[in-house]
N, C-alpha and C positions, 0 to 999 in steps of 0.2 A: 502443648499438653492441655487437654481440656478436662473439665470435670473437677470433682473435689478430690483432695488428697486421701490416700489411704491411711495416713496417720496425721497427727497434729503438726508434724515437722514440715509438711508441704511436699515432701519427696514421696514418689511412689515406690512400690514394693521392689521394683527392679534396681532403682537407684540406691535404695537402703541396702540391698543385698550386696551390691558392688562396694558401697562405702564400707560395709561391714568387713568384707573380705580384704579391703585395702587397709583396714584399721584406721579410718578417718571419720568415723560417725560423728565425734564431737566437733571436729573442724567443720564438717559439712553442715551440722545443725546451726552453726552460727551464721550461715549464709541462707537459711531457709526463708528469711524475710524477703529475699529477692524474688521469691515465687508468689508473692501476694498478688491479688487481682490487680491488673494493669490500670494505670492512669497516665495518659500520654500528656505530660505537662509541657511547659514552655520550653524547658531545656531539651527534652526529647524532640520537640517539634523543630527547634532550631538546628539540632543535629541532623535530623532527617532532611530538612529543607535544602541542605547544602551537598548532599551525597549524590553520587552518580553510579554507584554500583551496589547491588544487592543480589541475593539468590533466594529462591523459594522451593520449598519441599512440598510436594503434593502428588496426587494420583492422577493418571490420565483416565480417559473415558473407560478403559479396560480394567481399571483398578491397580495398574502397576505403578510403583513408587519411583519418582525421579526427583532430581534437584537440578534447577535450571537458573541461568543468570538473568537478571533484570537490569538493564542499563538504560540511563536516560539522562537529560540535562538536569542541573540543579533545579529542584521544585518538583521533580516527578514523584517524589514521596511526600505526601502531605497529610498532616494530621487534621482531619475533618471534625473530630469530636474527641472527647476524653478517652474513648476506647475505639475509635475508628480510624483506620489508615486507608487513604486513597492512594493507589499506584497508578500513575498516568501512562504506563506501557503495559504490554504483556509479553510473554516469551516470543521469540523470533519465529518467523515463518520456517516451518520444518522442525522446530524444537519439539521434543516429546511432550511438553506441556503447553504447546501453543493453544490448544483448544480445551484447556483443563476445565472440568465441570465444576459448578457450584450448586449447592453448598457442599463444602467438605472441610476437614481439618487441614491446616497448612502451618508450616513454620517458615519464618523468614530470618535471614541475617543480613545486616547492613554493615558494610565495612568501609572505613576510611583508611586506606593503606598508608597515606602519607603521614597521617597522625597516629597510625597504629591503634585505631579505636574501632570497636564493633558493638552492635546492639542486636540482641536476638528478640524476636516477636513471634509468639505462638498464639493461634486463635483459629477462627473460622472464616473461610472465604465465602462471602455472602453474595458477591457478584462477579462475574467474569464476562467481559464484553470486549468488543473492538476497541473501545477507548481506554481499556485498563481494567484494574481489579479493585475490589473493596474487601478489607479484612477487618472483622471484628476482633479486636485484640484481647486476649485474656491474660497473657503474661508478657512482660517486657523487661529485660534485664541486660546489663552490660557485662562484658567479660574483660579480663585483663589483656594487655597488649602482647603477652607472651606468644612467640612463634609467628607473629605477623611480619612479614618482610616489608620494610618501608619501600614504597614505590609510588611515583606520582603518575596517575593515569591521565595522560593528556592525549586525546585522539590524534593519531598520526595522520598527515595528509597522504592519501593513497589515491591511485588511479581508480576511476569509477569501475565497479565490478557488477556483474550480474548476480543472480541468485546462486548461492553456494550449493554444489550438490551435496545431498545428505546421504550418508551411508548407514544402513541398518545391518546389524549382525548379531552373532552370538559368541564369536571368537575373536580375540584380540589380534590385530595385524602387527607386523613389525613397526609400522608408523605409530600405532597406538602405544606400544611398548616403549618406544623412544620418547614419546610425549610424557608418559608417566614417569619414567626414569629421570627425565630432565626437570621434573616439576619440583618447586619449592613450596607449592600451595595447592591444596584442593579443598573441596567442600563436601560435607557428608550429610545426608538426610536419613533420619530414622523415624520410627513411629512407635506409638504405644497403643495397645488395644482400646484403651478408654480415654487416655489423655490427648491423643492426636499426634500431629507431626512436629518435627524439630529440624532445624538447619544449624549446622555447626561448621567451624573452620579448623583446618589442620595445616600446620606449617613445619618446616624443617629444611635442612640442607638438601640440595638436589641429590636425589638417589635414596632419600629416606623411605620412599615407598618402593618395595621390592616386587618384582614380577618373576614368578616361578612356575612353570608348567600351566600357564594360562590363569593362574590365581595370583592375587595380590596380598601382601601383608605390610604392615608398618608398626613400629614401636609406639607404645602409648607414653607420651611424655607427661611429667608432672603438671598438674593444672590446678583448678580451683577447688577440687575434691567434691564437686557436686554430682559428676558422672551422669550427666543427662544423657549423653549419647550411649555410653556403655550400659547404663541402666535400662534404656529402651532395648538394646540388643540382648540384654539378659532375659527379656520377655518375648521379644519378637525379632528374629534374625533378618527381617526384610530391611534392606539398606539401599542407598543410591549414592553414587559418587559423581562429582563434576571435576574435571581437570581442565582449567582454562590456560590457554597460551596467550598471554597479554600482548606479546610481540607480533603475533600473526593473526590473532582473533580466533584461532582454532579452538574448538571445545570437544571434549570427550566425555559423554554421558554414559554412566554404567548403572544398571539396575540388577541386583542380585541378593545375595545373602552373606551376612558378616557375623562373626563370633569372636568375642575376646578369648584369648588364650593366656593362661597364667603360667609363668616360667619362673626360674630362679633369677632374682635381681642380679644384673651384671652378666648374665649369660650371653653368648654370641648373638648379636643382633639387638640387644636390649639397650639401644642407644640412650634412653631416658632413665635407665636404671630403676625402673619401677616394677619389673617383673611381669609386665603386661604387654601383649601384642594383639593386634586385631587382624584376623584373616578375612578375605573377601573373596567370594566366588562370583564372577559376573555371569549373568544369565542372558542379559539383553544389552546392546549398546547402540548408541547413536553418535556418529561423528560428523562434524560439519564445521563451517566458520560462521558462528552465531554472534560473536563479539566483534566490535570495531578493533582495528589494530591500534594499540596504544604505544606511545613512546616509552 
């Protein structure tokens, strides 16, 4: 999220609209300080220095929104200055964001699954090269551990393999649908016309993401009431999803359009009893093995 807020609360008009409809304006206002201009202090630097998994929301050279994994050894995420993050890797060969252009607005989420901790960083990609990325961070804030499935990501020993074939398409295959329906974790990227890009995490029991007639939907669970993702979608339906299979290294990238749907709390499929669900229509997909296989 880039630029100045539309109100003194720090939230933009889409976030405020969703908060208002959900009846949580006062609760969300108490968290508005989290959106203050970022300063990457020692605590953030230590957290980032030990992480091995992140994801980035950005646009490719054609302007299409994607969210892609960034995986590296401890130290690949380094705070270079109070508002500068150096990323020592770039998306994998064949990934839709492999050659992402700079400058552009980006959103990152860094997750430690074992500790169930996550940090979101939004700002501007100022450099993208063979040796990695540089991000000027505007916002940095943590999220609660809700819905993060605890897992220890240790790279599994596997036989050497060549480059994975990359499949591009517009329609989900049976293999894609099986991956989605078996997932307990996915990542979602959204954007705001003025504030920039955002990356977020969604988790639930396997099967919480439904696939019907080539479209996806999932229930919206109770969260921190900031509604960064739904607020972006209220103004811009462009969205990107990433489904990682940590056991095999397979990834499914989807770029399309998403929209919140308001229902009666407790209605069929309303697993979170919030009266909200998000529907997603994929328009483009990329499937390959971009992650290492983890234990």
